[in-house]
N, C-alpha and C positions, 0 to 999 in steps of 0.2 A: 513332557515337561511341565509340573505346576506344582503349587505349594497348597497345602491343607488349609481352609478356611479357619476352622477352630485353632489350629497351631499358630497361625501367623498372628490372630488376634489375642490369643492368648501371652504372646512374648511381648506385648505393648507394655503391660501394666511395670515390667520392671524397666523395660528403656524410659520410662516416664521418669520412674523414682530416681533412677540412676542419672537422668538427665537434670532433673530438678537439684539432686544432692551437689550436681558438678558445678552448677553456675551460681550457688554462693547465694546472695543478694538479689542475682538478676533475675527477676520473671520469666517464667518458663510457662507455656501453654502446651497442655496435652493435645495430641489430635488422635483422635479415633478413627482410623482407617476401616471402610466398610469391606475392602476389596473389590476385585472387579475379573472381568472376563475380556480381554481385548481382542481375542482372536478373531471376530467378525471383522474389523477396520485395520488389524496391525498384522505385520507378517510376524510371524511366530519363529524366532532362532531359540534353540535350546540354551536353558540356562539364563536367557535374558528376557523372558517374555514376564508379563504381570498376573499371569492367570492363575486365579487363586479359587480351587475346586470345590465344590458342594458348598455354596454358599447356606446362610441360616440366619435369619433374623434374631435367632436364639444367642448365637455366639455373638453378634453384635451389640445386643442387649447386655450382656454380661460386661463387654467392652465400655459401652456407655456408663454402667453402675461403676466400674472401677475407675473411670475417669473422673465420675462425680466426687466418688469418694475421695479422691487425692486432691481435687481442688476444694472439697470443703475443709479439709484438713489443713489447708493453708492458712495462715495469720489475716484476719478478716482485713487489714491494712493495706494488704499486696492489692494491687489492682487486678492481677491474675488469679484471683481466689475464687473468681465467680465464671472463668472463661474456660469453655471447651471447643476445640476445633473439629469439625467434621471434614475430612480431607476429599477434595475434590468432588463435591456435592453437584455443582454447577455445570460440569463438561458433559453436556447431553452428548450421547451418541458414542462416549468414550468406552461403555461398557461398565459402569462403577453400578455396583448392586442396590443402591440408595435409590436410586433413580424408580419410580412406579413401572414396571413392567410385565409383560405376560408370567414373567418367571418366578418374580418376588412379590408382585402387587404392591403395597403401599406397607407391607411387614418391616422395611427396615426405618420408613418414616415414622412409624407408630411406635418402634420401639424407641426413638428419641423421646416422644410424646409421654410414654408410659414413664421414663426414668427422669424428664427433666422438668414434668408440667404438672399441678396439682390439680388441674380440672382442665377437661377438654369437650368440644363438641362430639356428638354422635360420629362414628365412622361413616355412617350413611349420607352425612353432609360434606364430610372432610375428604372422603377417598375419591375423588371425582378426576377423570380425566377428560380432555378436550372433546372427546368426541360424545361425551356424558352431555353436554350441554352446546353442541352442534356445531364444533369447531375441528378442522382436520388436526391429525397428529402434528407435534412439532415438526418432524422431519420435512413436513409438505412445505412448509414455511420456508425450511433451508434449502429445499430443493429449488423452490420459487426464487430465491436469492441469489441461488448458485447458478441457475442458468442464467441470470441475468449478466455473470462475468465471461459468457463465452465459454472458449475452449481454454481459457488460462486464467486461472484465480490470481488475487493480486500479490500474495506471498511466492508465487512461482516465478522464477527468473525467465527472462527472453532470451531463448536459445539463439546465439547471432550469427548467421551466415552471410559472410561476403563484406565486402566494404561499404556497401550501401545501408546503414545502419536503419534508415526510414523514408519511407518514400509516400508522400501525402498528396494524391493526386485530386481527392475530393469528389471522385466518380462512383463511389460505391460506398457503402455503409455495410458492417455486420449485421446479422439477425438481431444482435442485440441495440442496435441504433449507435453502434459506434461509428466514426470516421475510419474507414478502412485502409490500411497502411498496405501500399501497394507491393511493399518489398517482403522478402519470405520472413521477416523477424516479427510479423502480426503486433507491430509497437500500436495497435488502435489507438484513437482518440474520442474521450468522452466530451461532449457539447456541453458547453455550459453559457448558454447566450448567443451563440454563434450560430450563424444558418448558411445554408447552400441556395447559391442562384446561378441561374445562367452566366456565361462569360468564358471567353477565349475558346470558344468552339466546343464548351463542356461545362460542366460545373465548377463554381468557385466558392471559396468561403470568405461570407460577408463578416467584417468584424465590427467591432464598436460597443457589443452591449455585454461581454464577456470574454470567454476563451475556450480553448480547445487542450484539454490538459492528458497528460499519461504520466506515469512512474517509468523511470529512466534505469538501466542496468549500468555498471561501470565502463562498458565499450562505447558508451556516447560520450564518455570524457577520457578516450584513450590517448596513451603517451605517444602513440602514432599520429597524433594532430587532426585535426578537424577540418573539414569545408560542412558550410551552409551555404545552400541556393535555393532561390525561389522566385517566383513573379510576385509585383505587388502593385497595385491600384489605388494610389492615396487619395481620398475624397475630400480632403480638406486642407488649405496651404498651411504652411510653416508649424506642422506639428513637431512637438517637442515631447521629450520623456514619452514616447509613445511606441512600445514594442511589438515587433512582428512575430517573435519567437525570443523567447526565453527560458533559461535553465538555472537564473542567477535565484538564489535563495537568503542567502546571509550578507552578499555583497561583496565577497571575496573568493566565489566558487563558482563554477558553472560559465557560460557566455550566454550572450544574448545581441540580437539584431532588431534596429528600429528605425527611427526618427529622432533628430536633433534640429529644431529650426527648419524643418522641412529636407533636410540632408540626411543622407544612410547613416548612422551610427552602428559600429561593431565593437562590442566590448568583450576582451576575455581578462576579468581582473585578480591581480596577483593579490593585492591589498584591498581594502573595502574601497568600492568603485573607483579603481584603477585602470589606466590603460583604456581608453576609450579613441578609436580612430574613426574620424569623420570625413564624409567626403567632401571636396571642394565646392559642390554645385547641389541646389535642390532638386528633388525629383520632381518631374511634371504631375500637376494633379489630373486625376480623371484620364490616366494616360498608363497603360501597363509598361514597365519596367523591370529588366532581369538584373537581381541582386545576388552577387554571391560573395562570400566572407572565407579566410581560411587561417589557421594558424598553425605553425609547423614547432612550436615550442620557442621559437627565435624571434620570428617576426609575424605580425598580424599584416592581412593582405584584405584590400578591397577592392570590390570589380563591380563596375555598372554596365550593363548591356555588352558583358564579353570584354570589356576595357579595365585595365588595372587603373584606378584612381586614387589609391593612398597605399602607404605603408607606416608601420609602427614597429620598434624594436620592443619585443615584451621576452623576457627570456624565463624558463621553467614553466614545468607542465601545468596542465589545466587543473585547477582544486575541483574535486568531483562534486556534482550535485546530487538531486535525486530525481528530479522531476522536471517536465515540460510543460510551458502554455504558449499555446499558438494562438495570436492575435492581440496579444496583452501582456505585460508583467505579471501581472497576476487577476485571476478572475474577479475580485472584489474590489480593486484599486481602478477606479473609473478613469481616472486622469492620465493613467497610463496605459490606456487602452489603444490601439492603433484602430484609426478610423479609414475604411477604405475594405479593399478586396484582396486575398491572398489565393495563388495555386502554385501547385508543384512545388511543393516545400519539401526538399531533402535534405537529409544529413549524411555525412561519408565519415568514417574513421580514418581517413588518411588526407590529406592535402592532395586537390586534384590541381593538376598544371593549368596552364594559362589557355593551352590550345583545348583541354576539356572543358573547359568553363565558358569557353568563347562558343562549343559547340551545344553546351546547353542553352546559352544565350540567343542560339539561332533557332530553338526548336518553338516552334509556334502552334 
């Protein structure tokens, strides 16, 4: 299944004329399509692929001349009288024939030059590829960047398995240097200023100079409720507006767990910065405490060292956020960074029972 290159490009002239006539006084810019062959990277379905057969720069040059004639004939006062668009030139790797390749060379680019330029440098000076000047081809740069994302690209969703959404133990890092998620969901954290050090019988996260970040899918804001549990060791007294875990970005979305006046603060805002539950007593400094917080769409609950220490009514689902920062409210906001260490940070997409939370607090 394919379309003929010359036939496709020849149809565009009438399309431009009809479109320009139908817009009245509204400016319209002709787009010259060079065609492409996306078979190497896209799954071809009969009748739906974009493969245009037998590309020839001669066909493209004719289309360029027709587009130039069209815009030259427009009234000089119209801002679209000197503009032509070359469709999808910059999408490297998607098979557009205008790209310099072993198949078409620079012939499509030079067609533009012949039509729209009055003078140009010799092709021996302009028709140069990266290898000619000692650089790797562009795909090598792409491959290096791609490798940095590991087994999941940023636009690929996390496939959630089980109720434990994430389990950051800080005992391992990925090949790309991310803090590994010990759950099956691979929600690894990127370090920006935080470091690992020894503590609690293993490795812990030292906070205060940045945060650890990740993009979160919808299940982290599940209508089935949420539980956040972690171990923390504050290094300063009376810390306020300092956050150990945050998914709030706009003030009325997500949830966050931190400290206010040295006491634990659990916030699930429904309106901007609303609904904050505070523990009655401050956490000890330079000592490990287990903190857990739950929300079941009706009541927020807070636990310290396995015991419930507070509740707050808050009706309605969690307003979804889109990212998480562990160790701070945001990486760049210094005053809202937690000072101390964190360990075994877990998020569940259900509300754990009091007994389950007590068992987590008993783990050493």
